ChimeraX commands (.cxc) that place a marker at each C-alpha (Angstrom):
marker #1 position 89.03,-62.38,11.58 radius 0.5
marker #1 position 85.81,-63.33,13.33 radius 0.5
marker #1 position 83.82,-63.25,10.10 radius 0.5
marker #1 position 86.29,-65.60,8.45 radius 0.5
marker #1 position 86.32,-67.92,11.44 radius 0.5
marker #1 position 82.53,-67.94,11.59 radius 0.5
marker #1 position 82.48,-69.39,8.08 radius 0.5
marker #1 position 85.56,-71.63,8.14 radius 0.5
marker #1 position 85.28,-73.33,11.54 radius 0.5
marker #1 position 81.79,-74.88,11.11 radius 0.5
marker #1 position 82.68,-75.92,7.57 radius 0.5
marker #1 position 85.88,-77.56,8.76 radius 0.5
marker #1 position 84.03,-79.40,11.54 radius 0.5
marker #1 position 81.46,-80.60,9.01 radius 0.5
marker #1 position 84.21,-81.93,6.74 radius 0.5
marker #1 position 85.81,-83.74,9.66 radius 0.5
marker #1 position 82.49,-85.27,10.67 radius 0.5
marker #1 position 81.76,-86.34,7.09 radius 0.5
marker #1 position 85.13,-88.00,6.50 radius 0.5
marker #1 position 86.01,-89.47,9.89 radius 0.5
marker #1 position 85.03,-93.02,10.72 radius 0.5
marker #1 position 82.21,-93.33,13.22 radius 0.5
marker #1 position 84.40,-94.54,16.15 radius 0.5
marker #1 position 86.99,-91.80,15.55 radius 0.5
marker #1 position 84.60,-88.92,14.83 radius 0.5
marker #1 position 84.61,-87.46,18.33 radius 0.5
marker #1 position 88.38,-87.61,18.64 radius 0.5
marker #1 position 88.87,-86.05,15.20 radius 0.5
marker #1 position 86.44,-83.23,15.99 radius 0.5
marker #1 position 88.11,-82.51,19.32 radius 0.5
marker #1 position 91.57,-82.52,17.70 radius 0.5
marker #1 position 90.54,-79.99,15.05 radius 0.5
marker #1 position 88.85,-77.80,17.65 radius 0.5
marker #1 position 91.85,-77.94,20.00 radius 0.5
marker #1 position 94.29,-77.02,17.24 radius 0.5
marker #1 position 92.05,-74.14,16.17 radius 0.5
marker #1 position 91.77,-72.79,19.72 radius 0.5
marker #1 position 95.52,-73.09,20.22 radius 0.5
marker #1 position 95.96,-71.07,17.04 radius 0.5
marker #1 position 93.54,-68.43,18.35 radius 0.5
marker #1 position 95.60,-68.18,21.56 radius 0.5
marker #1 position 99.11,-68.38,20.12 radius 0.5
marker #1 position 98.53,-66.40,16.92 radius 0.5
marker #1 position 98.38,-62.91,18.42 radius 0.5
marker #1 position 101.40,-63.64,20.62 radius 0.5
marker #1 position 103.38,-64.93,17.63 radius 0.5
marker #1 position 102.54,-61.90,15.50 radius 0.5
marker #1 position 103.09,-59.49,18.38 radius 0.5
marker #1 position 106.54,-60.85,19.18 radius 0.5
marker #1 position 107.60,-60.69,15.54 radius 0.5
marker #1 position 106.14,-57.18,15.14 radius 0.5
marker #1 position 107.97,-55.96,18.26 radius 0.5
marker #1 position 111.26,-57.47,17.10 radius 0.5
marker #1 position 111.02,-56.31,13.49 radius 0.5
marker #1 position 107.99,-54.67,11.88 radius 0.5
marker #1 position 104.40,-55.63,11.14 radius 0.5
marker #1 position 105.03,-56.59,7.47 radius 0.5
marker #1 position 107.83,-58.90,8.60 radius 0.5
marker #1 position 105.49,-60.41,11.19 radius 0.5
marker #1 position 102.98,-61.18,8.44 radius 0.5
marker #1 position 105.76,-62.86,6.44 radius 0.5
marker #1 position 106.60,-64.90,9.54 radius 0.5
marker #1 position 102.97,-66.06,9.70 radius 0.5
marker #1 position 103.11,-67.07,6.03 radius 0.5
marker #1 position 106.41,-68.92,6.61 radius 0.5
marker #1 position 104.93,-70.77,9.58 radius 0.5
marker #1 position 101.84,-71.74,7.55 radius 0.5
marker #1 position 104.04,-73.02,4.72 radius 0.5
marker #1 position 106.21,-75.02,7.14 radius 0.5
marker #1 position 103.14,-76.57,8.77 radius 0.5
marker #1 position 101.72,-77.48,5.37 radius 0.5
marker #1 position 104.98,-79.18,4.39 radius 0.5
marker #1 position 105.04,-81.13,7.66 radius 0.5
marker #1 position 101.33,-81.98,7.49 radius 0.5
marker #1 position 101.51,-83.80,4.16 radius 0.5
marker #1 position 103.76,-86.69,5.33 radius 0.5
marker #1 position 102.06,-86.85,8.72 radius 0.5
marker #1 position 98.63,-87.17,7.12 radius 0.5
marker #1 position 99.92,-89.80,4.70 radius 0.5
marker #1 position 101.42,-91.73,7.61 radius 0.5
marker #1 position 98.25,-91.59,9.70 radius 0.5
marker #1 position 96.07,-92.54,6.73 radius 0.5
marker #1 position 98.31,-95.55,6.03 radius 0.5
marker #1 position 98.18,-96.79,9.62 radius 0.5
marker #1 position 94.41,-96.32,9.79 radius 0.5
marker #1 position 93.92,-98.39,6.64 radius 0.5
marker #1 position 96.32,-101.14,7.65 radius 0.5
marker #1 position 94.04,-102.22,10.49 radius 0.5
marker #1 position 92.14,-104.62,8.25 radius 0.5
marker #1 position 89.41,-104.65,5.70 radius 0.5
marker #1 position 86.98,-101.76,5.98 radius 0.5
marker #1 position 83.66,-102.54,7.52 radius 0.5
marker #1 position 80.39,-101.10,6.23 radius 0.5
marker #1 position 80.24,-98.78,9.25 radius 0.5
marker #1 position 83.66,-97.29,8.47 radius 0.5
marker #1 position 82.54,-95.86,5.12 radius 0.5
marker #1 position 82.17,-92.10,5.51 radius 0.5
marker #1 position 78.67,-90.92,4.82 radius 0.5
marker #1 position 77.45,-87.36,4.78 radius 0.5
marker #1 position 75.70,-86.32,7.97 radius 0.5
marker #1 position 72.77,-85.08,5.91 radius 0.5
marker #1 position 72.18,-88.46,4.24 radius 0.5
marker #1 position 68.56,-89.41,4.71 radius 0.5
marker #1 position 67.75,-86.13,6.44 radius 0.5
marker #1 position 65.39,-84.84,3.76 radius 0.5
marker #1 position 63.49,-88.13,3.67 radius 0.5
marker #1 position 63.16,-88.09,7.44 radius 0.5
marker #1 position 61.58,-84.64,7.60 radius 0.5
marker #1 position 59.77,-84.54,4.24 radius 0.5
marker #1 position 56.30,-85.53,5.58 radius 0.5
marker #1 position 56.41,-82.77,8.18 radius 0.5
marker #1 position 57.53,-80.16,5.61 radius 0.5
marker #1 position 54.77,-81.04,3.13 radius 0.5
marker #1 position 52.07,-80.53,5.72 radius 0.5
marker #1 position 53.32,-77.07,6.62 radius 0.5
marker #1 position 51.55,-74.19,4.90 radius 0.5
marker #1 position 53.54,-71.74,2.80 radius 0.5
marker #1 position 54.78,-71.10,-0.72 radius 0.5
marker #1 position 58.12,-72.89,-0.21 radius 0.5
marker #1 position 56.75,-76.37,0.40 radius 0.5
marker link #1:1,2 radius 0.2
marker link #1:2,3 radius 0.2
marker link #1:3,4 radius 0.2
marker link #1:4,5 radius 0.2
marker link #1:5,6 radius 0.2
marker link #1:6,7 radius 0.2
marker link #1:7,8 radius 0.2
marker link #1:8,9 radius 0.2
marker link #1:9,10 radius 0.2
marker link #1:10,11 radius 0.2
marker link #1:11,12 radius 0.2
marker link #1:12,13 radius 0.2
marker link #1:13,14 radius 0.2
marker link #1:14,15 radius 0.2
marker link #1:15,16 radius 0.2
marker link #1:16,17 radius 0.2
marker link #1:17,18 radius 0.2
marker link #1:18,19 radius 0.2
marker link #1:19,20 radius 0.2
marker link #1:20,21 radius 0.2
marker link #1:21,22 radius 0.2
marker link #1:22,23 radius 0.2
marker link #1:23,24 radius 0.2
marker link #1:24,25 radius 0.2
marker link #1:25,26 radius 0.2
marker link #1:26,27 radius 0.2
marker link #1:27,28 radius 0.2
marker link #1:28,29 radius 0.2
marker link #1:29,30 radius 0.2
marker link #1:30,31 radius 0.2
marker link #1:31,32 radius 0.2
marker link #1:32,33 radius 0.2
marker link #1:33,34 radius 0.2
marker link #1:34,35 radius 0.2
marker link #1:35,36 radius 0.2
marker link #1:36,37 radius 0.2
marker link #1:37,38 radius 0.2
marker link #1:38,39 radius 0.2
marker link #1:39,40 radius 0.2
marker link #1:40,41 radius 0.2
marker link #1:41,42 radius 0.2
marker link #1:42,43 radius 0.2
marker link #1:43,44 radius 0.2
marker link #1:44,45 radius 0.2
marker link #1:45,46 radius 0.2
marker link #1:46,47 radius 0.2
marker link #1:47,48 radius 0.2
marker link #1:48,49 radius 0.2
marker link #1:49,50 radius 0.2
marker link #1:50,51 radius 0.2
marker link #1:51,52 radius 0.2
marker link #1:52,53 radius 0.2
marker link #1:53,54 radius 0.2
marker link #1:54,55 radius 0.2
marker link #1:55,56 radius 0.2
marker link #1:56,57 radius 0.2
marker link #1:57,58 radius 0.2
marker link #1:58,59 radius 0.2
marker link #1:59,60 radius 0.2
marker link #1:60,61 radius 0.2
marker link #1:61,62 radius 0.2
marker link #1:62,63 radius 0.2
marker link #1:63,64 radius 0.2
marker link #1:64,65 radius 0.2
marker link #1:65,66 radius 0.2
marker link #1:66,67 radius 0.2
marker link #1:67,68 radius 0.2
marker link #1:68,69 radius 0.2
marker link #1:69,70 radius 0.2
marker link #1:70,71 radius 0.2
marker link #1:71,72 radius 0.2
marker link #1:72,73 radius 0.2
marker link #1:73,74 radius 0.2
marker link #1:74,75 radius 0.2
marker link #1:75,76 radius 0.2
marker link #1:76,77 radius 0.2
marker link #1:77,78 radius 0.2
marker link #1:78,79 radius 0.2
marker link #1:79,80 radius 0.2
marker link #1:80,81 radius 0.2
marker link #1:81,82 radius 0.2
marker link #1:82,83 radius 0.2
marker link #1:83,84 radius 0.2
marker link #1:84,85 radius 0.2
marker link #1:85,86 radius 0.2
marker link #1:86,87 radius 0.2
marker link #1:87,88 radius 0.2
marker link #1:88,89 radius 0.2
marker link #1:89,90 radius 0.2
marker link #1:90,91 radius 0.2
marker link #1:91,92 radius 0.2
marker link #1:92,93 radius 0.2
marker link #1:93,94 radius 0.2
marker link #1:94,95 radius 0.2
marker link #1:95,96 radius 0.2
marker link #1:96,97 radius 0.2
marker link #1:97,98 radius 0.2
marker link #1:98,99 radius 0.2
marker link #1:99,100 radius 0.2
marker link #1:100,101 radius 0.2
marker link #1:101,102 radius 0.2
marker link #1:102,103 radius 0.2
marker link #1:103,104 radius 0.2
marker link #1:104,105 radius 0.2
marker link #1:105,106 radius 0.2
marker link #1:106,107 radius 0.2
marker link #1:107,108 radius 0.2
marker link #1:108,109 radius 0.2
marker link #1:109,110 radius 0.2
marker link #1:110,111 radius 0.2
marker link #1:111,112 radius 0.2
marker link #1:112,113 radius 0.2
marker link #1:113,114 radius 0.2
marker link #1:114,115 radius 0.2
marker link #1:115,116 radius 0.2
marker link #1:116,117 radius 0.2
marker link #1:117,118 radius 0.2
marker link #1:118,119 radius 0.2
marker link #1:119,120 radius 0.2
view
């Protein structure tokens, strides 16, 4: 589980940072992190209760059912929040999502070219 989380969590935070508007970026990042940590805390309890009441394979099915239910609920909620965010007026140039790495290579290129080594 830790190996999967080590790959998924930073990637998810990067996606949130890339697609969230500048004023909402901090709140979006904290929301994703909070939900992830709540899942880390509640997940073992959820599986343990189901495994105690039934069996471990049934507990895994309960996890899959919960994930499916959350996905079904998330689609209309995301559509609703996207609609209310866009109805606030015309987008400004600062609200256009830009990748965090935009301009990064140009910023550090002079320093990299002066460094010795075969990879420059």
